[in-house]
N, C-alpha and C positions, 0 to 999 in steps of 0.2 A: 546479597550481591558480593562478588570480589573482584579485585580489579589488577591484572597481570601486567607489566612492563618488562623490558630488557633494560636491564640495570647499565648505565654507562660503563662500567667495568668490564662488561661482558662483551661489549661491543670494542672495545679498546684497542684489540689485536687486529679486527678486521678493519679498522678505521687505518693503523700502522700499514698492515699489508697492503690495502689498497693505495695510500700515499707512497709507501716503498718501490711501489710497480707503476705509479704514475708518473711521479714527477721526474725521476730520471729519464724516464722513456721519451717525455716529451721536452725534455734538455736536452737529450740527444739531438732528436729531431729538429730542436731551435738552433744549434750549434752548429751540427757537423753534417758536411753533404755526404748523405748514403745511397742518394741514387733511389731510383723509383720503386726497386723491391725491396728495399731496406726501409723506405718510407711507408710503403703498404705494410709491410712486417709490423715496424714500431707502431705504425697509427692503428693496426690492429689490436695491439698489447694495450697500447695508452687506453683504447676504447673500451677493453674488457675490464681493466682495472678502474676507469669510469664508471662502468656499470656495475662493480662490483662494490664500490664507493656509495653509489646513488641508493642501494639496496640496502647497504647495512645503515644509511641515515634514514631512509624509509622505516626501517625495522626500530630505528631508534624513536623516532615520532611515534609509533604504535603504541595505544594502548587495548588489552583485551578486558571487556568486562562481562561476567558470568552470572547470570541470575538463574533462577531456578524454570525460568520459561525459554530462555534464548541468551546465544554467545554473539558478542558485537565487538567489531575491530575499529578501531577508531584512528584518525590518523589522516595521512594523503590519500590512501587507500583504504576505503571502509567497506565491511563485508557483516551481514547479518546471518546468523544461521539461529532458526528455530529449533529448539530440540523436539518439538511436536513432526519437524519437516527432515530431521536428520536422516539421510540415507546410507551415508557413508564414513566409516572411521579405518584408520588405518595407522598405527605406531610402528615406525621403522629406526632400526637402530644401526648407524652409522660408525663403523671402526675406524680408528687411526694406525692401528698397529696389529700384527698378525694374530699376536695371542688375544685379540678381542676386547681387550683393555683400551681406556682411554677415547672413547666416542663420544658420540651424542646422540639424542634422540629425535624424532620429529612427528609431529602429530599433525594427519591430516583430516579435515573434517570436509563433509559436503552435504548440501542440502539443495538438489535441484541444481542450478547453474552455480549457486554459490560456493567457494571452496577457500577454505583456510589452511593456511599452513603455519606451524607454531614449533620453534625447536625448543630445546631442553634449557637454553640459557634464560628463558624468559623465569621473571620472579614467580614461583607457587606453580610450577610445572605439572608436578605430580597431582595436586588439587585439581588444577585443570584436565589433566587425562584423567583424574577419578571422576568428576563431573560428567566429561564425554563418554567414558565407557559405561556410567549409569544410564545413558541417556541413550546408548546403543542396544543397551540391554532391555530397556522398556521397549523400545521400538522393535527388539527382534532383529537387528541387524546381524547378518553372520559374519565373524570375525575369522581371519587368515590365522594359521599357526602361528605365523611369526609375531602378530600382534597380540595373541594372547598369551606369548612366550615373553614378551616386552612388558605386558600389563604385569606377569606375575613378578618379572624381576624389579618393578617398581613396588611390589606388593598387593597390588589390586588383584583379587581372584574373583575372575568371573566363569559363568559356568556356559560351556559351549552352547550356541544355539543354533538351530534349524533355520534356513533362510524361510522367511516372510513373503510373501507376494499379495499383491492387490488383484481381486479379480476386476471384472468390466464394472461392477456398481462402484468400486473404489472399497471393499471391505476387505481388510486384511486377512488372510486365509494361513 
């Protein structure tokens, strides 16, 4: 079993961005008469930064445990994905610069109604992606070309697979 968490240092920037947007916006609302349009706009911005801060706090409180049979996130929002039920895997790369450098990756896993998204700031992200890719390969899940390219960028080589389907009796063909 492995355990993966978001280290506080990885989330510090998000906390600072949320605070830098929320507190000045609320301060302006509290001390300056800005009219209904200004209140609506500033209130919207304050809500946006508050949601971003709450989302960061939820991520901070989340831990992900990976075993041979399942993956489970614990914290306020809990999700369990059994490897035997995995039906979706996508590894995306989001660049912050035009030259394609300086970005982050996001792993999206799905099993039925359960979905889990993990970004590359989590400790042991490569190991988590490797375990997920192995499970996807064992299940015969067809991975899109972008996911295969991102796996290769992490040093994880998988062969492209044909999609598999369950027939009416539940047998995978």
